[in-house]
C-alpha positions in Angstrom: 19.0 40.5 -133.6 19.9 40.5 -137.3 23.5 39.6 -138.0 25.4 39.6 -141.3 27.1 36.4 -142.3 29.3 35.3 -145.2 27.8 31.8 -145.2 24.5 31.7 -146.9 21.8 30.1 -144.8 20.5 26.7 -145.9 17.1 25.1 -145.0 16.6 21.6 -146.1 13.4 19.5 -145.8 13.9 15.8 -145.4 10.6 14.2 -146.3 11.9 10.7 -145.4 9.5 7.8 -146.5 6.4 10.0 -146.9 4.3 11.1 -149.8 3.3 9.4 -153.0 4.3 11.1 -156.2 1.0 12.8 -156.5 1.2 14.0 -152.9 4.8 15.1 -153.4 3.8 17.3 -156.4 1.1 19.0 -154.3 3.4 19.4 -151.3 6.2 21.0 -153.3 3.8 23.4 -155.0 2.2 24.4 -151.7 5.6 24.9 -150.0 6.8 27.2 -152.8 3.5 29.1 -152.8 3.9 29.7 -149.1 7.6 30.9 -149.2 8.0 34.6 -149.9 10.1 35.4 -153.0 12.4 37.6 -150.9 13.1 34.7 -148.5 13.9 32.5 -151.4 16.4 35.1 -152.6 18.2 35.1 -149.2 18.1 31.4 -148.3 19.1 28.2 -150.0 16.1 26.0 -149.8 16.4 22.3 -150.5 13.6 19.8 -150.8 14.5 16.1 -150.3 11.5 13.9 -151.4 11.6 10.2 -151.8 13.7 9.0 -154.8 10.6 8.0 -156.8 9.3 11.6 -156.7 12.5 13.4 -157.5 11.6 13.9 -161.2 8.1 15.0 -160.3 9.2 17.5 -157.7 12.0 18.7 -160.1 9.2 19.7 -162.6 7.3 21.6 -159.9 10.2 23.6 -158.4 11.5 24.6 -161.9 14.7 26.0 -160.5 13.1 28.1 -157.7 14.8 25.9 -155.1 17.1 23.0 -155.0 16.5 19.2 -154.8 18.3 16.8 -152.6 18.3 13.0 -152.5 18.0 11.2 -149.2 20.7 8.6 -150.0 22.9 7.2 -152.7 25.4 4.4 -153.5 29.1 5.1 -153.8 29.6 3.2 -157.1 28.6 4.7 -160.4 26.8 1.6 -161.7 26.6 -2.2 -161.0 24.6 -5.1 -159.7 23.3 -3.3 -156.6 19.5 -3.9 -156.8 17.5 -1.1 -155.4 20.4 1.4 -155.2 20.8 4.8 -156.9 24.1 6.3 -158.0 25.4 9.8 -158.1 25.3 10.0 -162.0 21.6 9.1 -161.8 20.9 12.0 -159.4 23.2 14.7 -160.8 20.7 15.8 -163.5 17.9 16.3 -160.9 19.7 17.1 -157.6 22.2 19.6 -156.2 22.4 17.9 -152.8 22.4 14.4 -151.3 22.1 13.4 -147.6 24.7 10.9 -146.4 25.1 9.3 -143.1 21.6 10.2 -141.7 21.0 8.5 -138.4 18.0 6.6 -140.0 20.5 5.1 -142.4 23.0 4.3 -139.7 20.5 2.8 -137.3 18.4 0.7 -139.7 20.5 0.1 -142.8 24.1 -0.4 -141.6 25.5 3.0 -142.8 29.1 3.3 -141.5 31.6 6.2 -141.5 33.6 4.3 -144.2 30.5 4.1 -146.4 29.8 7.8 -145.8 33.5 8.5 -146.8 33.0 6.7 -150.1 29.7 8.4 -150.8 31.3 11.9 -150.2 33.8 11.2 -152.9 31.2 9.9 -155.4 28.9 12.8 -154.7 31.5 15.6 -155.2 32.9 13.8 -158.3 29.5 14.2 -159.9 28.7 17.7 -158.8 26.5 16.9 -155.8 26.9 18.6 -152.4 26.8 16.0 -149.7 25.0 16.9 -146.5 27.1 14.8 -144.0 25.1 13.9 -140.9 26.7 13.3 -137.5 25.2 12.9 -134.0 25.3 11.0 -130.8 22.8 8.8 -129.0 21.1 9.6 -125.7 23.3 7.1 -123.9 26.5 8.7 -125.4 25.2 12.1 -124.4 24.5 11.0 -120.8 28.0 9.5 -120.7 29.6 12.7 -121.7 30.8 11.3 -125.0 29.3 13.8 -127.4 32.5 15.5 -128.4 34.4 12.3 -128.8 31.7 10.6 -130.8 31.2 13.6 -133.2 35.0 13.7 -133.7 35.1 10.0 -134.5 32.2 10.2 -137.0 33.5 13.3 -138.7 37.1 12.2 -139.0 36.0 8.8 -140.3 33.7 10.4 -142.9 36.4 12.8 -144.1 39.5 10.6 -143.8 41.7 10.9 -146.8 39.3 13.1 -148.7 40.9 15.7 -151.0 40.8 19.4 -150.1 38.3 20.2 -152.8 36.0 17.5 -151.4 36.3 18.9 -147.9 35.4 22.4 -149.2 32.3 21.0 -151.0 30.4 19.5 -148.1 27.7 20.6 -145.7 27.7 19.1 -142.2 24.5 18.6 -140.2 24.6 17.9 -136.5 21.7 15.6 -135.8 21.7 14.2 -132.2 19.8 10.9 -132.4 18.0 11.6 -129.2 16.4 14.7 -130.7 15.2 13.3 -134.0 11.4 12.8 -134.1 11.1 12.9 -130.3 9.8 16.5 -130.0 12.7 17.2 -127.6 15.2 19.4 -129.5 18.6 20.3 -128.2 19.1 23.8 -126.9 20.5 26.5 -129.2 23.5 27.0 -126.9 24.3 23.2 -126.9 24.1 23.0 -130.7 26.3 26.0 -131.1 28.9 24.4 -128.9 28.9 21.2 -131.1 28.9 23.3 -134.3 32.0 25.1 -133.0 33.6 21.7 -132.4 32.7 20.6 -135.9 34.4 23.7 -137.3 37.5 23.1 -135.2 37.7 19.5 -136.5 37.2 20.7 -140.1 40.0 23.2 -139.7 42.3 20.5 -138.3 41.5 18.3 -141.3 41.3 20.8 -144.1 42.6 24.2 -142.9 41.3 27.3 -144.5 39.5 25.5 -147.3 36.8 24.5 -144.9 36.1 28.1 -143.6 32.9 28.4 -145.7 31.5 24.9 -145.0 28.0 25.3 -143.6 26.9 23.6 -140.4 23.3 22.7 -139.9 21.2 21.4 -137.0 18.4 18.8 -137.3 16.2 17.3 -134.6 12.6 18.2 -133.8 12.9 21.6 -135.5 9.7 23.7 -135.8 8.8 27.2 -136.9 8.4 28.0 -133.2 12.0 27.0 -132.1 13.9 27.7 -135.4 15.1 31.1 -134.2 16.7 29.6 -131.1 19.1 27.8 -133.4 19.5 30.2 -136.2 20.5 33.2 -134.0 23.6 31.2 -132.8 26.7 32.3 -134.8 28.0 28.8 -135.7 24.7 27.5 -137.0 24.1 28.2 -140.7 20.8 26.4 -141.2 18.5 23.5 -140.4 17.8 20.0 -141.7 14.1 19.8 -141.1 12.1 16.5 -140.7 8.5 16.4 -139.9 7.9 20.1 -140.2 9.0 20.0 -143.8 5.8 18.1 -144.6 3.7 21.1 -143.5 4.0 23.9 -146.0 3.2 26.9 -143.8 5.5 25.5 -141.0 8.4 25.0 -143.4 7.8 28.4 -145.0 8.0 29.9 -141.5 11.3 28.3 -140.8 12.7 29.6 -144.1 11.4 33.1 -143.2 13.1 32.9 -139.8 16.4 32.0 -141.6 16.0 34.9 -144.0 15.5 37.6 -141.3 18.0 36.1 -138.8 20.9 35.4 -141.1 21.3 38.4 -143.3 23.4 38.0 -146.4 24.1 40.2 -149.4 21.9 39.3 -152.4 
């Protein structure tokens, strides 16, 4: 069923550590060729290629969709070999992913670091996509709500109201990422409602328009099961974002499921 919403749907493709610059150019072009212009008018589409390909993909998309970085450092400059700062990204990107479970699991990302990255991103005009999610062990132990609350409150502790209003939150259960076993739409909607409740507790009415996404084994086939839920505003897509027709199908599902005025 189509339903009208005030929050504009957002579909982001996280390419992770895939594609050379040449492959990224081709992939971005094919994705935009496959997405219908009417769908692009109704959905915020974000491509998040590897950092080395941001400039290349920026040329390809030419403003037809947005770019996002997969990570960033919280300082503006300094002796941080291999890192990328918000000022370096701000000319190319509108979004930046922070706190993804890949970063937490393999690279020591903490809620405190996510907190600092949020401030840096918003200061330089970037919209942080703040990722939270529980492990399978935590889920089995019934700790999902407690863990999501801990992560979100830690990430947003002492942030200014304008910073809270400027974020996107993505619920990414670790056990569903890359496993082919997505959460159910109903379960995700319950967690999304919890996220909204916590946002209201922290920031009051300024967080009313914050979009909540889901990520974890999303495909064109199951996208509707999430997007038809009222608390879910979009998807952070992994593997399927490397397949142009598949990703375009997800964008189309968002366009016809979440109707907004254009």
